[in-house]
N, CA, C, O and the ligand as a Tripos MOL2 file, in Angstrom:
@<TRIPOS>MOLECULE
protein
  277   275    70     0     0
PROTEIN
NO_CHARGES

@<TRIPOS>ATOM
      1 N           4.7010  -83.5990  -72.8900 N.3       1 MET1
      2 CA          4.3970  -82.7510  -71.7610 C.3       1 MET1
      3 C           4.6090  -81.3140  -72.0910 C.2       1 MET1
      4 O           3.7870  -80.4550  -71.7730 O.2       1 MET1
      5 N           5.7310  -81.0520  -72.7410 N.am      2 TYR2
      6 CA          5.9840  -79.6350  -73.0810 C.3       2 TYR2
      7 C           5.6300  -79.3870  -74.5660 C.2       2 TYR2
      8 O           5.8420  -78.2740  -75.0480 O.2       2 TYR2
      9 N           5.1030  -80.3750  -75.3020 N.am      3 GLY3
     10 CA          4.7170  -80.0910  -76.6540 C.3       3 GLY3
     11 C           5.8970  -79.6480  -77.5620 C.2       3 GLY3
     12 O           6.9600  -80.2670  -77.6140 O.2       3 GLY3
     13 N           5.6340  -78.5690  -78.2440 N.am      4 LYS4
     14 CA          6.6270  -78.0310  -79.1520 C.3       4 LYS4
     15 C           7.7290  -77.2800  -78.4430 C.2       4 LYS4
     16 O           8.7350  -76.9140  -79.0500 O.2       4 LYS4
     17 N           7.5390  -77.0510  -77.1630 N.am      5 ASN5
     18 CA          8.4140  -76.2740  -76.4070 C.3       5 ASN5
     19 C           9.6420  -77.0860  -75.7870 C.2       5 ASN5
     20 O          10.2780  -76.6990  -74.8060 O.2       5 ASN5
     21 N           9.8720  -78.1870  -76.4460 N.am      6 PHE6
     22 CA         10.9590  -79.0480  -76.0020 C.3       6 PHE6
     23 C          12.2630  -78.3000  -76.1020 C.2       6 PHE6
     24 O          12.5880  -77.7450  -77.1520 O.2       6 PHE6
     25 N          13.0030  -78.2800  -75.0300 N.am      7 VAL7
     26 CA         14.3090  -77.5680  -75.0810 C.3       7 VAL7
     27 C          15.3970  -78.5180  -74.5370 C.2       7 VAL7
     28 O          15.1140  -79.3810  -73.7070 O.2       7 VAL7
     29 N          16.5300  -78.3620  -74.9730 N.am      8 THR8
     30 CA         17.6770  -79.1150  -74.4100 C.3       8 THR8
     31 C          18.5640  -78.0940  -73.6420 C.2       8 THR8
     32 O          18.7740  -76.9690  -74.0940 O.2       8 THR8
     33 N          19.0590  -78.5190  -72.5020 N.am      9 VAL9
     34 CA         19.8770  -77.6470  -71.8060 C.3       9 VAL9
     35 C          21.2330  -78.2880  -71.4920 C.2       9 VAL9
     36 O          21.3500  -79.5100  -71.4070 O.2       9 VAL9
     37 N          22.2180  -77.4670  -71.3290 N.am     10 ASP10
     38 CA         23.5510  -77.9010  -71.0220 C.3      10 ASP10
     39 C          23.5980  -78.3570  -69.4800 C.2      10 ASP10
     40 O          23.4780  -77.5340  -68.5730 O.2      10 ASP10
     41 N          23.7710  -79.6420  -69.2680 N.am     11 SER11
     42 CA         23.7380  -80.0900  -67.8820 C.3      11 SER11
     43 C          25.1070  -80.1170  -67.2510 C.2      11 SER11
     44 O          25.2690  -80.6560  -66.1560 O.2      11 SER11
     45 N          26.0800  -79.5590  -67.9000 N.am     12 ARG12
     46 CA         27.4230  -79.5060  -67.2930 C.3      12 ARG12
     47 C          27.4550  -78.6750  -66.0440 C.2      12 ARG12
     48 O          26.8620  -77.5970  -65.9950 O.2      12 ARG12
     49 N          28.1180  -79.1420  -65.0620 N.am     13 ASN13
     50 CA         28.3200  -78.4100  -63.7750 C.3      13 ASN13
     51 C          27.0600  -78.3220  -62.9280 C.2      13 ASN13
     52 O          27.0990  -77.6690  -61.8850 O.2      13 ASN13
     53 N          25.9690  -78.9230  -63.3010 N.am     14 THR14
     54 CA         24.7860  -78.7790  -62.5010 C.3      14 THR14
     55 C          24.9320  -79.4240  -61.1590 C.2      14 THR14
     56 O          24.3130  -78.9940  -60.1860 O.2      14 THR14
     57 N          25.7430  -80.4500  -61.0910 N.am     15 THR15
     58 CA         25.9560  -81.1410  -59.8240 C.3      15 THR15
     59 C          26.7810  -80.3120  -58.8480 C.2      15 THR15
     60 O          26.5400  -80.3180  -57.6400 O.2      15 THR15
     61 N          27.7400  -79.6140  -59.3910 N.am     16 ARG16
     62 CA         28.7130  -78.9240  -58.4460 C.3      16 ARG16
     63 C          28.4790  -77.4010  -58.4080 C.2      16 ARG16
     64 O          29.2870  -76.6430  -57.8700 O.2      16 ARG16
     65 N          27.3480  -76.9840  -58.9950 N.am     17 THR17
     66 CA         27.0360  -75.5460  -58.8850 C.3      17 THR17
     67 C          25.9060  -75.3210  -57.8110 C.2      17 THR17
     68 O          24.8430  -75.9370  -57.8780 O.2      17 THR17
     69 N          26.1670  -74.4640  -56.8770 N.am     18 CYS18
     70 CA         25.1710  -74.1150  -55.8980 C.3      18 CYS18
     71 C          23.9680  -73.4740  -56.5390 C.2      18 CYS18
     72 O          24.1200  -72.4610  -57.2220 O.2      18 CYS18
     73 N          22.7760  -74.0140  -56.3550 N.am     19 HIS19
     74 CA         21.6320  -73.3700  -57.0390 C.3      19 HIS19
     75 C          21.2290  -72.0840  -56.3800 C.2      19 HIS19
     76 O          20.5050  -71.2730  -56.9570 O.2      19 HIS19
     77 N          21.7070  -71.8970  -55.1560 N.am     20 ALA20
     78 CA         21.2570  -70.6360  -54.3820 C.3      20 ALA20
     79 C          22.1370  -69.4510  -54.7990 C.2      20 ALA20
     80 O          21.6170  -68.3690  -55.0680 O.2      20 ALA20
     81 N          23.4170  -69.6330  -54.8540 N.am     21 CYS21
     82 CA         24.3160  -68.5080  -55.0980 C.3      21 CYS21
     83 C          25.1620  -68.5940  -56.3640 C.2      21 CYS21
     84 O          25.8060  -67.6220  -56.7590 O.2      21 CYS21
     85 N          25.1530  -69.7860  -57.0070 N.am     22 GLY22
     86 CA         25.8710  -69.9560  -58.2440 C.3      22 GLY22
     87 C          27.3390  -70.3860  -58.0730 C.2      22 GLY22
     88 O          28.0690  -70.5790  -59.0450 O.2      22 GLY22
     89 N          27.7360  -70.5270  -56.8200 N.am     23 HIS23
     90 CA         29.0740  -70.9430  -56.5540 C.3      23 HIS23
     91 C          29.4160  -72.3100  -57.2140 C.2      23 HIS23
     92 O          28.6350  -73.2560  -57.1060 O.2      23 HIS23
     93 N          30.5370  -72.4030  -57.8680 N.am     24 ILE24
     94 CA         30.9180  -73.6360  -58.4810 C.3      24 ILE24
     95 C          32.0260  -74.2990  -57.6530 C.2      24 ILE24
     96 O          33.0660  -73.6890  -57.4000 O.2      24 ILE24
     97 N          31.8020  -75.5300  -57.2400 N.am     25 MET25
     98 CA         32.8070  -76.2330  -56.4640 C.3      25 MET25
     99 C          33.8820  -76.6790  -57.3850 C.2      25 MET25
    100 O          33.6200  -77.4000  -58.3470 O.2      25 MET25
    101 N          35.1060  -76.2650  -57.1150 N.am     26 SER26
    102 CA         36.2330  -76.6700  -57.9980 C.3      26 SER26
    103 C          37.5010  -76.8080  -57.1310 C.2      26 SER26
    104 O          37.5080  -76.5060  -55.9380 O.2      26 SER26
    105 N          38.5670  -77.2800  -57.7950 N.am     27 GLY27
    106 CA         39.8310  -77.4130  -57.0270 C.3      27 GLY27
    107 C          39.6260  -78.3570  -55.8680 C.2      27 GLY27
    108 O          39.0850  -79.4510  -56.0230 O.2      27 GLY27
    109 N          40.0710  -77.9150  -54.6890 N.am     28 LYS28
    110 CA         39.9870  -78.7710  -53.4760 C.3      28 LYS28
    111 C          38.5760  -78.9610  -53.0730 C.2      28 LYS28
    112 O          38.2750  -79.9410  -52.3920 O.2      28 LYS28
    113 N          37.6640  -78.0740  -53.4550 N.am     29 GLU29
    114 CA         36.2330  -78.1940  -53.0590 C.3      29 GLU29
    115 C          35.4930  -79.2030  -53.8890 C.2      29 GLU29
    116 O          34.3950  -79.6470  -53.5520 O.2      29 GLU29
    117 N          36.1480  -79.5640  -55.0200 N.am     30 LYS30
    118 CA         35.4450  -80.4310  -55.9920 C.3      30 LYS30
    119 C          34.7680  -81.6290  -55.4220 C.2      30 LYS30
    120 O          35.3630  -82.3250  -54.6000 O.2      30 LYS30
    121 N          33.5550  -81.9090  -55.8120 N.am     31 LEU31
    122 CA         32.8480  -82.9970  -55.2630 C.3      31 LEU31
    123 C          33.1960  -84.3020  -55.9310 C.2      31 LEU31
    124 O          33.5160  -84.3430  -57.1190 O.2      31 LEU31
    125 N          33.1310  -85.3740  -55.1530 N.am     32 THR32
    126 CA         33.3950  -86.7190  -55.8020 C.3      32 THR32
    127 C          32.0980  -87.4740  -55.8100 C.2      32 THR32
    128 O          31.1050  -87.0000  -55.2580 O.2      32 THR32
    129 N          32.0770  -88.6260  -56.4150 N.am     33 LEU33
    130 CA         30.8280  -89.4620  -56.4780 C.3      33 LEU33
    131 C          30.3070  -89.8730  -55.1290 C.2      33 LEU33
    132 O          29.1310  -90.1870  -54.9510 O.2      33 LEU33
    133 N          31.2730  -89.8590  -54.1330 N.am     34 LYS34
    134 CA         30.8470  -90.2140  -52.7490 C.3      34 LYS34
    135 C          30.0820  -89.0940  -52.0670 C.2      34 LYS34
    136 O          29.3460  -89.3210  -51.1060 O.2      34 LYS34
    137 N          30.2610  -87.9110  -52.5640 N.am     35 ASP35
    138 CA         29.5540  -86.7840  -51.8850 C.3      35 ASP35
    139 C          28.1110  -86.6790  -52.2720 C.2      35 ASP35
    140 O          27.7790  -85.9620  -53.2150 O.2      35 ASP35
    141 N          27.2430  -87.3680  -51.5790 N.am     36 ARG36
    142 CA         25.8370  -87.3080  -51.8280 C.3      36 ARG36
    143 C          25.2430  -86.0320  -51.3670 C.2      36 ARG36
    144 O          24.2650  -85.5280  -51.9200 O.2      36 ARG36
    145 N          25.8580  -85.5110  -50.3340 N.am     37 GLU37
    146 CA         25.4030  -84.1800  -49.7940 C.3      37 GLU37
    147 C          26.5970  -83.3010  -49.5330 C.2      37 GLU37
    148 O          27.6800  -83.7930  -49.2170 O.2      37 GLU37
    149 N          26.4160  -82.0450  -49.6590 N.am     38 TRP38
    150 CA         27.5430  -81.0880  -49.4660 C.3      38 TRP38
    151 C          27.0070  -79.7380  -49.0130 C.2      38 TRP38
    152 O          25.8280  -79.4270  -49.1770 O.2      38 TRP38
    153 N          27.8880  -78.9630  -48.4530 N.am     39 ILE39
    154 CA         27.5330  -77.6100  -47.9840 C.3      39 ILE39
    155 C          28.3010  -76.6110  -48.8010 C.2      39 ILE39
    156 O          29.5200  -76.7150  -48.9410 O.2      39 ILE39
    157 N          27.5760  -75.6160  -49.3580 N.am     40 CYS40
    158 CA         28.2100  -74.5840  -50.1180 C.3      40 CYS40
    159 C          29.0120  -73.6950  -49.2210 C.2      40 CYS40
    160 O          28.4660  -73.1410  -48.2670 O.2      40 CYS40
    161 N          30.2960  -73.5320  -49.4870 N.am     41 PRO41
    162 CA         31.1900  -72.7330  -48.6750 C.3      41 PRO41
    163 C          30.8440  -71.1880  -48.6870 C.2      41 PRO41
    164 O          31.2180  -70.4350  -47.7880 O.2      41 PRO41
    165 N          30.1400  -70.8000  -49.7190 N.am     42 LYS42
    166 CA         29.8550  -69.4190  -49.8960 C.3      42 LYS42
    167 C          28.5860  -68.9200  -49.1360 C.2      42 LYS42
    168 O          28.6240  -67.9210  -48.4170 O.2      42 LYS42
    169 N          27.4520  -69.6720  -49.3340 N.am     43 CYS43
    170 CA         26.2270  -69.2900  -48.7380 C.3      43 CYS43
    171 C          25.8380  -70.2480  -47.5650 C.2      43 CYS43
    172 O          24.8690  -70.0140  -46.8420 O.2      43 CYS43
    173 N          26.6370  -71.3280  -47.4180 N.am     44 VAL44
    174 CA         26.4820  -72.2780  -46.2790 C.3      44 VAL44
    175 C          25.1130  -72.9550  -46.3200 C.2      44 VAL44
    176 O          24.4960  -73.2260  -45.2900 O.2      44 VAL44
    177 N          24.6660  -73.2160  -47.5370 N.am     45 ILE45
    178 CA         23.4230  -73.9880  -47.6600 C.3      45 ILE45
    179 C          23.7450  -75.3990  -47.7840 C.2      45 ILE45
    180 O          24.7060  -75.7340  -48.4760 O.2      45 ILE45
    181 N          22.9710  -76.3300  -47.1270 N.am     46 HIS46
    182 CA         23.1840  -77.7300  -47.2260 C.3      46 HIS46
    183 C          22.4640  -78.2400  -48.4570 C.2      46 HIS46
    184 O          21.2780  -77.9670  -48.6440 O.2      46 HIS46
    185 N          23.1960  -79.0060  -49.3260 N.am     47 HIS47
    186 CA         22.5970  -79.5320  -50.5420 C.3      47 HIS47
    187 C          22.5860  -81.0120  -50.4950 C.2      47 HIS47
    188 O          23.4890  -81.6550  -49.9590 O.2      47 HIS47
    189 N          21.5110  -81.5640  -51.0880 N.am     48 ILE48
    190 CA         21.5330  -82.9940  -51.4130 C.3      48 ILE48
    191 C          21.8270  -82.9650  -52.9630 C.2      48 ILE48
    192 O          21.0910  -82.3870  -53.7620 O.2      48 ILE48
    193 N          22.9310  -83.6200  -53.2960 N.am     49 ARG49
    194 CA         23.4650  -83.4920  -54.6610 C.3      49 ARG49
    195 C          22.4650  -83.5940  -55.7830 C.2      49 ARG49
    196 O          22.4270  -82.7180  -56.6480 O.2      49 ARG49
    197 N          21.6590  -84.6260  -55.8010 N.am     50 ASP50
    198 CA         20.6970  -84.7810  -56.8810 C.3      50 ASP50
    199 C          19.6370  -83.6970  -56.9230 C.2      50 ASP50
    200 O          19.2210  -83.2720  -58.0010 O.2      50 ASP50
    201 N          19.2000  -83.2510  -55.7570 N.am     51 VAL51
    202 CA         18.1680  -82.2410  -55.6640 C.3      51 VAL51
    203 C          18.7070  -80.9300  -56.1640 C.2      51 VAL51
    204 O          18.0340  -80.1850  -56.8760 O.2      51 VAL51
    205 N          19.9890  -80.6520  -55.7600 N.am     52 ASN52
    206 CA         20.5830  -79.4340  -56.2450 C.3      52 ASN52
    207 C          20.8010  -79.3710  -57.7370 C.2      52 ASN52
    208 O          20.6630  -78.3310  -58.3810 O.2      52 ASN52
    209 N          21.1630  -80.5780  -58.2750 N.am     53 ALA53
    210 CA         21.3980  -80.6710  -59.7450 C.3      53 ALA53
    211 C          20.0820  -80.4740  -60.4810 C.2      53 ALA53
    212 O          20.0300  -79.8000  -61.5100 O.2      53 ALA53
    213 N          18.9910  -81.0810  -59.9330 N.am     54 ALA54
    214 CA         17.6710  -80.9330  -60.5200 C.3      54 ALA54
    215 C          17.2230  -79.4800  -60.5460 C.2      54 ALA54
    216 O          16.6530  -79.0180  -61.5340 O.2      54 ALA54
    217 N          17.4750  -78.7780  -59.4860 N.am     55 LYS55
    218 CA         17.0990  -77.3540  -59.4160 C.3      55 LYS55
    219 C          17.8450  -76.4890  -60.4060 C.2      55 LYS55
    220 O          17.3110  -75.5430  -60.9860 O.2      55 LYS55
    221 N          19.1530  -76.8690  -60.5810 N.am     56 ASN56
    222 CA         19.9050  -76.1390  -61.5900 C.3      56 ASN56
    223 C          19.4490  -76.3990  -62.9990 C.2      56 ASN56
    224 O          19.3970  -75.4840  -63.8200 O.2      56 ASN56
    225 N          19.1150  -77.6530  -63.2910 N.am     57 ILE57
    226 CA         18.5870  -77.9890  -64.5680 C.3      57 ILE57
    227 C          17.2490  -77.2220  -64.8890 C.2      57 ILE57
    228 O          17.0070  -76.6800  -65.9680 O.2      57 ILE57
    229 N          16.4560  -77.2550  -63.8420 N.am     58 LEU58
    230 CA         15.1110  -76.6490  -63.9920 C.3      58 LEU58
    231 C          15.2390  -75.0960  -64.2190 C.2      58 LEU58
    232 O          14.4850  -74.5020  -64.9890 O.2      58 LEU58
    233 N          16.2030  -74.4930  -63.5280 N.am     59 ALA59
    234 CA         16.4400  -73.0480  -63.6270 C.3      59 ALA59
    235 C          16.9610  -72.7570  -65.0910 C.2      59 ALA59
    236 O          16.5950  -71.7520  -65.6990 O.2      59 ALA59
    237 N          17.8070  -73.6570  -65.6100 N.am     60 ARG60
    238 CA         18.2920  -73.4840  -66.9760 C.3      60 ARG60
    239 C          17.1690  -73.5850  -67.9630 C.2      60 ARG60
    240 O          17.0540  -72.7710  -68.8790 O.2      60 ARG60
    241 N          16.3280  -74.5950  -67.7760 N.am     61 VAL61
    242 CA         15.1760  -74.7840  -68.6850 C.3      61 VAL61
    243 C          14.2960  -73.5310  -68.6630 C.2      61 VAL61
    244 O          13.8560  -73.0500  -69.7070 O.2      61 VAL61
    245 N          14.0560  -73.0290  -67.4960 N.am     62 LYS62
    246 CA         13.2010  -71.8420  -67.3890 C.3      62 LYS62
    247 C          13.8010  -70.5880  -68.0190 C.2      62 LYS62
    248 O          13.0780  -69.8330  -68.6690 O.2      62 LYS62
    249 N          15.0850  -70.3450  -67.8500 N.am     63 SER63
    250 CA         15.7340  -69.2080  -68.4060 C.3      63 SER63
    251 C          15.8250  -69.3360  -69.9520 C.2      63 SER63
    252 O          15.8190  -68.3400  -70.6750 O.2      63 SER63
    253 N          15.9100  -70.6010  -70.4250 N.am     64 LYS64
    254 CA         15.9480  -70.8540  -71.8100 C.3      64 LYS64
    255 C          14.5890  -70.5700  -72.4800 C.2      64 LYS64
    256 O          14.5040  -69.9850  -73.5600 O.2      64 LYS64
    257 N          13.5360  -71.0170  -71.7780 N.am     65 LEU65
    258 CA         12.1680  -70.7450  -72.3260 C.3      65 LEU65
    259 C          11.9060  -69.2820  -72.3850 C.2      65 LEU65
    260 O          11.3150  -68.7880  -73.3460 O.2      65 LEU65
    261 N          12.3460  -68.5560  -71.3470 N.am     66 VAL66
    262 CA         12.1460  -67.0520  -71.2970 C.3      66 VAL66
    263 C          12.8690  -66.3790  -72.4510 C.2      66 VAL66
    264 O          12.3510  -65.4670  -73.0960 O.2      66 VAL66
    265 N          14.0890  -66.8620  -72.6910 N.am     67 SER67
    266 CA         14.8830  -66.1830  -73.7600 C.3      67 SER67
    267 C          14.4220  -66.5310  -75.1640 C.2      67 SER67
    268 O          14.8960  -65.9460  -76.1380 O.2      67 SER67
    269 N          13.4840  -67.4970  -75.2780 N.am     68 MET68
    270 CA         12.9300  -67.8650  -76.5610 C.3      68 MET68
    271 C          11.8250  -66.9140  -76.9730 C.2      68 MET68
    272 O          11.4460  -66.8750  -78.1440 O.2      68 MET68
    273 N          11.2790  -66.1120  -75.9850 N.am     69 HIS69
    274 CA         10.1420  -65.2700  -76.3060 C.3      69 HIS69
    275 C          10.5870  -63.8930  -76.7680 C.2      69 HIS69
    276 O           9.7500  -63.0470  -77.0820 O.2      69 HIS69
    277 ZN         25.8450  -71.2520  -52.3860 Zn       70 ZN70
@<TRIPOS>BOND
     1     1     2 1
     2     2     3 1
     3     3     4 2
     4     3     5 am
     5     5     6 1
     6     6     7 1
     7     7     8 2
     8     7     9 am
     9     9    10 1
    10    10    11 1
    11    11    12 2
    12    11    13 am
    13    13    14 1
    14    14    15 1
    15    15    16 2
    16    15    17 am
    17    17    18 1
    18    18    19 1
    19    19    20 2
    20    19    21 am
    21    21    22 1
    22    22    23 1
    23    23    24 2
    24    23    25 am
    25    25    26 1
    26    26    27 1
    27    27    28 2
    28    27    29 am
    29    29    30 1
    30    30    31 1
    31    31    32 2
    32    31    33 am
    33    33    34 1
    34    34    35 1
    35    35    36 2
    36    35    37 am
    37    37    38 1
    38    38    39 1
    39    39    40 2
    40    39    41 am
    41    41    42 1
    42    42    43 1
    43    43    44 2
    44    43    45 am
    45    45    46 1
    46    46    47 1
    47    47    48 2
    48    47    49 am
    49    49    50 1
    50    50    51 1
    51    51    52 2
    52    51    53 am
    53    53    54 1
    54    54    55 1
    55    55    56 2
    56    55    57 am
    57    57    58 1
    58    58    59 1
    59    59    60 2
    60    59    61 am
    61    61    62 1
    62    62    63 1
    63    63    64 2
    64    63    65 am
    65    65    66 1
    66    66    67 1
    67    67    68 2
    68    67    69 am
    69    69    70 1
    70    70    71 1
    71    71    72 2
    72    71    73 am
    73    73    74 1
    74    74    75 1
    75    75    76 2
    76    75    77 am
    77    77    78 1
    78    78    79 1
    79    79    80 2
    80    79    81 am
    81    81    82 1
    82    82    83 1
    83    83    84 2
    84    83    85 am
    85    85    86 1
    86    86    87 1
    87    87    88 2
    88    87    89 am
    89    89    90 1
    90    90    91 1
    91    91    92 2
    92    91    93 am
    93    93    94 1
    94    94    95 1
    95    95    96 2
    96    95    97 am
    97    97    98 1
    98    98    99 1
    99    99   100 2
   100    99   101 am
   101   101   102 1
   102   102   103 1
   103   103   104 2
   104   103   105 am
   105   105   106 1
   106   106   107 1
   107   107   108 2
   108   107   109 am
   109   109   110 1
   110   110   111 1
   111   111   112 2
   112   111   113 am
   113   113   114 1
   114   114   115 1
   115   115   116 2
   116   115   117 am
   117   117   118 1
   118   118   119 1
   119   119   120 2
   120   119   121 am
   121   121   122 1
   122   122   123 1
   123   123   124 2
   124   123   125 am
   125   125   126 1
   126   126   127 1
   127   127   128 2
   128   127   129 am
   129   129   130 1
   130   130   131 1
   131   131   132 2
   132   131   133 am
   133   133   134 1
   134   134   135 1
   135   135   136 2
   136   135   137 am
   137   137   138 1
   138   138   139 1
   139   139   140 2
   140   139   141 am
   141   141   142 1
   142   142   143 1
   143   143   144 2
   144   143   145 am
   145   145   146 1
   146   146   147 1
   147   147   148 2
   148   147   149 am
   149   149   150 1
   150   150   151 1
   151   151   152 2
   152   151   153 am
   153   153   154 1
   154   154   155 1
   155   155   156 2
   156   155   157 am
   157   157   158 1
   158   158   159 1
   159   159   160 2
   160   159   161 am
   161   161   162 1
   162   162   163 1
   163   163   164 2
   164   163   165 am
   165   165   166 1
   166   166   167 1
   167   167   168 2
   168   167   169 am
   169   169   170 1
   170   170   171 1
   171   171   172 2
   172   171   173 am
   173   173   174 1
   174   174   175 1
   175   175   176 2
   176   175   177 am
   177   177   178 1
   178   178   179 1
   179   179   180 2
   180   179   181 am
   181   181   182 1
   182   182   183 1
   183   183   184 2
   184   183   185 am
   185   185   186 1
   186   186   187 1
   187   187   188 2
   188   187   189 am
   189   189   190 1
   190   190   191 1
   191   191   192 2
   192   191   193 am
   193   193   194 1
   194   194   195 1
   195   195   196 2
   196   195   197 am
   197   197   198 1
   198   198   199 1
   199   199   200 2
   200   199   201 am
   201   201   202 1
   202   202   203 1
   203   203   204 2
   204   203   205 am
   205   205   206 1
   206   206   207 1
   207   207   208 2
   208   207   209 am
   209   209   210 1
   210   210   211 1
   211   211   212 2
   212   211   213 am
   213   213   214 1
   214   214   215 1
   215   215   216 2
   216   215   217 am
   217   217   218 1
   218   218   219 1
   219   219   220 2
   220   219   221 am
   221   221   222 1
   222   222   223 1
   223   223   224 2
   224   223   225 am
   225   225   226 1
   226   226   227 1
   227   227   228 2
   228   227   229 am
   229   229   230 1
   230   230   231 1
   231   231   232 2
   232   231   233 am
   233   233   234 1
   234   234   235 1
   235   235   236 2
   236   235   237 am
   237   237   238 1
   238   238   239 1
   239   239   240 2
   240   239   241 am
   241   241   242 1
   242   242   243 1
   243   243   244 2
   244   243   245 am
   245   245   246 1
   246   246   247 1
   247   247   248 2
   248   247   249 am
   249   249   250 1
   250   250   251 1
   251   251   252 2
   252   251   253 am
   253   253   254 1
   254   254   255 1
   255   255   256 2
   256   255   257 am
   257   257   258 1
   258   258   259 1
   259   259   260 2
   260   259   261 am
   261   261   262 1
   262   262   263 1
   263   263   264 2
   264   263   265 am
   265   265   266 1
   266   266   267 1
   267   267   268 2
   268   267   269 am
   269   269   270 1
   270   270   271 1
   271   271   272 2
   272   271   273 am
   273   273   274 1
   274   274   275 1
   275   275   276 2
@<TRIPOS>SUBSTRUCTURE
     1 MET1         2 RESIDUE 1 A MET
     2 TYR2         6 RESIDUE 1 A TYR
     3 GLY3        10 RESIDUE 1 A GLY
     4 LYS4        14 RESIDUE 1 A LYS
     5 ASN5        18 RESIDUE 1 A ASN
     6 PHE6        22 RESIDUE 1 A PHE
     7 VAL7        26 RESIDUE 1 A VAL
     8 THR8        30 RESIDUE 1 A THR
     9 VAL9        34 RESIDUE 1 A VAL
    10 ASP10       38 RESIDUE 1 A ASP
    11 SER11       42 RESIDUE 1 A SER
    12 ARG12       46 RESIDUE 1 A ARG
    13 ASN13       50 RESIDUE 1 A ASN
    14 THR14       54 RESIDUE 1 A THR
    15 THR15       58 RESIDUE 1 A THR
    16 ARG16       62 RESIDUE 1 A ARG
    17 THR17       66 RESIDUE 1 A THR
    18 CYS18       70 RESIDUE 1 A CYS
    19 HIS19       74 RESIDUE 1 A HIS
    20 ALA20       78 RESIDUE 1 A ALA
    21 CYS21       82 RESIDUE 1 A CYS
    22 GLY22       86 RESIDUE 1 A GLY
    23 HIS23       90 RESIDUE 1 A HIS
    24 ILE24       94 RESIDUE 1 A ILE
    25 MET25       98 RESIDUE 1 A MET
    26 SER26      102 RESIDUE 1 A SER
    27 GLY27      106 RESIDUE 1 A GLY
    28 LYS28      110 RESIDUE 1 A LYS
    29 GLU29      114 RESIDUE 1 A GLU
    30 LYS30      118 RESIDUE 1 A LYS
    31 LEU31      122 RESIDUE 1 A LEU
    32 THR32      126 RESIDUE 1 A THR
    33 LEU33      130 RESIDUE 1 A LEU
    34 LYS34      134 RESIDUE 1 A LYS
    35 ASP35      138 RESIDUE 1 A ASP
    36 ARG36      142 RESIDUE 1 A ARG
    37 GLU37      146 RESIDUE 1 A GLU
    38 TRP38      150 RESIDUE 1 A TRP
    39 ILE39      154 RESIDUE 1 A ILE
    40 CYS40      158 RESIDUE 1 A CYS
    41 PRO41      162 RESIDUE 1 A PRO
    42 LYS42      166 RESIDUE 1 A LYS
    43 CYS43      170 RESIDUE 1 A CYS
    44 VAL44      174 RESIDUE 1 A VAL
    45 ILE45      178 RESIDUE 1 A ILE
    46 HIS46      182 RESIDUE 1 A HIS
    47 HIS47      186 RESIDUE 1 A HIS
    48 ILE48      190 RESIDUE 1 A ILE
    49 ARG49      194 RESIDUE 1 A ARG
    50 ASP50      198 RESIDUE 1 A ASP
    51 VAL51      202 RESIDUE 1 A VAL
    52 ASN52      206 RESIDUE 1 A ASN
    53 ALA53      210 RESIDUE 1 A ALA
    54 ALA54      214 RESIDUE 1 A ALA
    55 LYS55      218 RESIDUE 1 A LYS
    56 ASN56      222 RESIDUE 1 A ASN
    57 ILE57      226 RESIDUE 1 A ILE
    58 LEU58      230 RESIDUE 1 A LEU
    59 ALA59      234 RESIDUE 1 A ALA
    60 ARG60      238 RESIDUE 1 A ARG
    61 VAL61      242 RESIDUE 1 A VAL
    62 LYS62      246 RESIDUE 1 A LYS
    63 SER63      250 RESIDUE 1 A SER
    64 LYS64      254 RESIDUE 1 A LYS
    65 LEU65      258 RESIDUE 1 A LEU
    66 VAL66      262 RESIDUE 1 A VAL
    67 SER67      266 RESIDUE 1 A SER
    68 MET68      270 RESIDUE 1 A MET
    69 HIS69      274 RESIDUE 1 A HIS
    70 ZN70       277 GROUP 0 **** ****
């Protein structure tokens, strides 16, 4: 699909990082496997965990592709 432009991205923290403001849930805010949905305390956006993670990964792929040029 991406041909020679295959890139690998670091997927660490993609689940617990708010894709809207970049806030990372840690300490008491840290998400558990039970938290399928959560609300960012900083920008108060409602997240569905897997959707938020996917958006973070996509954003990392895009920024990586840009930095390759
Ligand atoms: Zn946020």
